[in-house]
C-alpha positions in Angstrom: -7.2 -4.8 -9.3 -9.4 -7.8 -8.5 -12.0 -5.6 -6.9 -12.0 -3.3 -9.9 -12.5 -6.3 -12.1 -15.3 -7.4 -9.7 -17.1 -4.0 -10.2 -16.7 -4.4 -14.0 -18.1 -7.9 -13.7 -21.1 -6.7 -11.6 -21.8 -4.0 -14.3 -21.7 -6.6 -17.1 -24.0 -9.0 -15.2 -26.5 -6.3 -14.2 -29.9 -6.3 -15.8 -30.5 -3.8 -18.5 -33.5 -1.5 -18.3 -35.6 -1.3 -21.4 -35.6 2.5 -21.2 -32.5 4.6 -21.2 -30.0 1.7 -21.5 -29.4 1.9 -17.7 -28.5 -1.0 -15.4 -30.0 -2.4 -12.2 -27.6 -3.8 -9.7 -27.6 -4.4 -6.0 -26.7 -1.2 -4.2 -25.4 -3.3 -1.2 -23.2 -5.5 -3.4 -21.7 -2.3 -5.0 -21.1 -0.7 -1.6 -19.6 -4.0 -0.3 -17.1 -4.0 -3.2 -16.2 -0.4 -2.7 -15.6 -1.1 1.1 -13.4 -4.0 0.2 -11.5 -1.8 -2.2 -10.8 0.7 0.6 -9.6 -2.1 2.8 -7.4 -3.6 0.1 -5.5 -0.4 -0.7 -3.3 -0.3 2.3 -1.4 -3.4 1.1 1.4 -1.0 0.4 1.6 -0.3 4.1 2.2 -4.0 4.8 4.9 -3.9 2.1 6.4 -1.0 4.0 6.4 -3.0 7.2 8.3 -5.7 5.4 10.8 -3.1 4.3 11.2 -2.0 7.9 11.7 -5.6 9.0 14.3 -6.1 6.3 16.0 -3.0 7.6 16.0 -4.4 11.1 17.5 -7.6 9.8 20.2 -5.6 7.9 20.9 -3.6 11.1 21.2 -6.8 13.2 23.5 -8.3 10.6 25.6 -5.1 10.6 25.7 -5.1 14.4 26.7 -8.8 14.4 29.4 -8.1 11.8 30.6 -5.2 13.8 30.7 -7.3 17.0 32.5 -10.0 15.1 35.0 -7.5 13.7 35.5 -6.0 17.2 36.1 -9.5 18.6 38.5 -10.2 15.8 40.2 -6.9 16.5 40.6 -7.8 20.2 42.0 -11.2 19.3 44.4 -9.5 16.9 45.5 -7.1 19.6 46.1 -9.9 22.2 48.2 -11.8 19.7 50.2 -8.7 18.9 50.7 -8.0 22.6 52.1 -11.5 23.1 54.9 -10.6 20.6 56.9 -7.9 22.4 58.7 -6.6 19.3 55.4 -5.7 17.5 53.3 -4.4 20.4 53.0 -0.9 19.0 52.2 -2.2 15.5 49.5 -4.5 16.9 48.0 -1.7 18.9 47.9 0.5 15.8 46.4 -2.3 13.7 43.8 -3.1 16.3 42.7 0.6 16.4 42.4 0.6 12.6 40.4 -2.5 12.5 38.1 -1.3 15.3 37.7 2.1 13.6 37.0 0.4 10.3 34.5 -1.9 11.9 32.7 1.0 13.6 32.7 3.1 10.4 31.4 0.2 8.4 28.7 -0.5 10.9 27.7 3.1 10.9 27.7 3.2 7.2 25.6 0.1 6.9 23.2 1.4 9.5 22.8 4.8 7.7 22.3 3.0 4.4 19.7 0.7 5.8 17.8 3.5 7.5 17.8 5.6 4.3 16.6 2.7 2.2 13.9 1.9 4.7 12.7 5.5 4.9 12.7 5.8 1.1 10.7 2.6 0.7 8.2 3.6 3.4 7.7 7.0 1.8 7.2 5.3 -1.6 4.7 2.9 -0.1 2.8 5.6 1.6 2.7 7.7 -1.5 1.6 4.8 -3.6 -1.1 3.9 -1.0 -2.4 7.4 -0.9 -2.5 7.6 -4.7 -4.4 4.3 -5.0 -6.8 5.4 -2.3 -7.4 8.7 -4.3 -7.9 6.8 -7.5 -10.3 4.4 -5.9 -12.3 7.3 -4.3 -12.5 9.1 -7.7 -13.6 5.9 -9.5 -16.2 5.2 -6.8 -17.5 8.8 -6.9 -17.7 8.7 -10.7 -19.6 5.4 -10.6 -22.0 6.6 -7.9 -22.6 9.9 -9.9 -23.4 7.9 -13.0 -25.7 5.6 -11.0 -27.4 8.7 -9.6 -28.0 10.2 -13.1 -29.4 6.9 -14.3 -31.6 6.6 -11.3 -32.9 10.2 -11.8 -33.6 9.3 -15.4 -35.5 6.2 -14.3 -37.5 8.2 -11.7 -38.4 10.7 -14.4 -39.6 7.9 -16.7 -41.6 6.3 -13.9 -43.2 9.6 -12.9 -44.3 10.2 -16.5 -45.7 6.7 -16.8 -47.6 7.1 -13.5 -48.9 10.5 -14.7 -50.0 9.1 -18.1 -51.8 6.2 -16.4 -53.5 8.5 -13.9 -54.5 10.8 -16.7 -55.8 7.9 -18.8 -57.8 6.6 -15.8 -59.3 10.0 -15.1 -60.4 10.4 -18.7 -62.2 7.0 -18.8 -65.8 7.1 -17.8 -67.1 5.0 -15.0 
């Protein structure tokens, strides 16, 4: 948005031509702003990278939690084994805890991957859309500039022709 504002500012600061209401601005400055717009658009891609990093953090957290749950499950199993009357109950409970931990870890992993994919897709779509909009805006601006320049060229040619005609009509 800053670069679009910069283009608008350049247009408002440009010199007005006395004929045709056109503007004169530096072609290089205009092209520089357009180039910077193209570079600025992929910011969404960096946002997508942040989403992927957050996904990796969630995955690591889920893995750590799963490891902790598995460790807790093993501790629980060992405690239960120490008590001979409840060996079978402890074994069953340990399996449940381990299965729950694995299921939860898988669920967290799937959720994080789906969320990351969705955000990456959204970021890519947004980036493409902004690039298209910037290209359309730049194309429209360049076409308007071309029309104004053609108008100026026509005016200049007529002026040259009139002066040459006047010079040819004068004696001496």
